[in-house]
C-alpha positions in Angstrom: -32.1 136.9 91.2 -34.2 137.8 94.1 -32.5 139.4 97.2 -32.9 137.8 100.5 -34.3 139.9 103.3 -31.7 140.6 105.9 -32.2 139.7 109.5 -29.9 142.5 110.5 -31.5 146.0 110.8 -28.0 147.6 110.0 -28.4 146.2 106.5 -31.3 148.7 105.8 -28.9 151.5 106.7 -26.1 150.1 104.6 -28.6 149.9 101.6 -29.0 153.6 101.8 -25.6 154.8 102.8 -23.2 152.0 101.7 -20.6 152.7 99.1 -17.5 154.8 98.8 -19.0 158.2 98.4 -22.6 158.4 100.1 -21.3 158.9 103.5 -18.9 161.7 102.3 -21.8 163.5 100.4 -24.0 163.4 103.4 -21.0 164.7 105.6 -20.6 167.7 103.2 -24.5 168.3 103.2 -25.0 168.4 106.9 -23.9 172.1 107.3 -26.4 173.0 104.6 -27.4 173.0 100.9 -24.7 172.8 98.4 -24.6 173.2 94.7 -23.3 170.3 92.4 -20.0 172.1 91.8 -19.4 172.8 95.4 -19.8 169.1 96.2 -17.5 168.2 93.4 -14.8 170.5 94.6 -14.9 169.3 98.1 -14.7 165.6 97.1 -11.5 165.0 95.3 -11.3 161.7 93.5 -15.0 161.4 92.6 -15.9 161.3 88.9 -18.8 163.5 87.7 -20.7 160.4 86.6 -20.3 158.8 90.1 -21.3 162.1 91.9 -24.4 162.3 89.8 -25.3 158.6 90.3 -24.7 158.7 94.1 -26.8 161.9 94.4 -29.6 160.3 92.4 -29.6 157.2 94.5 -29.7 159.3 97.8 -32.6 161.3 96.3 -34.4 158.1 95.3 -34.0 156.8 98.9 -35.5 160.1 100.3 -32.3 161.2 102.0 -31.4 164.2 99.7 -33.6 166.8 98.2 -32.7 168.3 94.7 -34.1 171.7 94.0 -33.9 173.1 90.5 -34.2 176.8 90.0 -35.9 178.1 86.8 -33.2 180.5 85.7 -30.4 180.7 83.0 -28.0 179.1 83.6 -29.8 176.4 85.5 -29.1 176.3 89.2 -29.4 173.1 91.2 -29.0 172.7 94.9 -28.8 169.6 97.1 -29.9 169.5 100.7 -30.8 166.9 103.3 -34.4 165.9 103.9 -35.6 165.3 107.4 -35.0 161.6 106.9 -31.4 162.5 105.6 -30.8 164.6 108.8 -31.5 161.5 111.0 -28.4 160.0 109.5 -26.2 162.6 111.1 -25.3 160.7 114.4 -24.6 157.6 112.4 -22.2 159.4 110.1 -20.6 161.3 113.0 -20.1 158.1 115.0 -18.3 156.8 111.7 -16.1 159.8 111.6 -15.2 159.6 115.2 -14.3 155.9 114.9 -12.3 156.6 111.9 -10.4 159.4 113.6 -9.7 157.1 116.5 -8.3 154.3 113.9 -6.3 156.9 112.3 -3.1 155.0 111.7 -4.7 151.5 111.7 -4.7 151.0 107.9 -1.2 152.2 107.6 0.1 150.1 110.5 -1.6 147.0 109.0 0.1 147.7 105.6 3.4 148.2 107.4 3.0 144.9 109.4 2.1 143.0 106.2 5.2 144.3 104.3 7.4 143.3 107.2 6.1 139.8 107.2 6.6 139.5 103.6 2.9 139.4 102.6 
């Protein structure tokens, strides 16, 4: 099925950073390059398969750079490309919004329970 072109420019952004883990990966790469194991340790709950898939998609979209060092054992580092660094203000705004909404989800759950939903 053909995908319809969106009239909302935000959709282009969500195509690149949408999903459960991509913004978390970007957040951890903003300070600098990281090895796969470092990212995995910082992101509890993500499976190795999902981390690999998300990194590949970010690399495909030109947001993350993967550098392989020719040594034994192999060493791979991930960093942001210039295009990836342009996403920093967006992710920071999302972090700020999330921090301000801190108890929102928990409050909504409590309200739903008290209403018998």
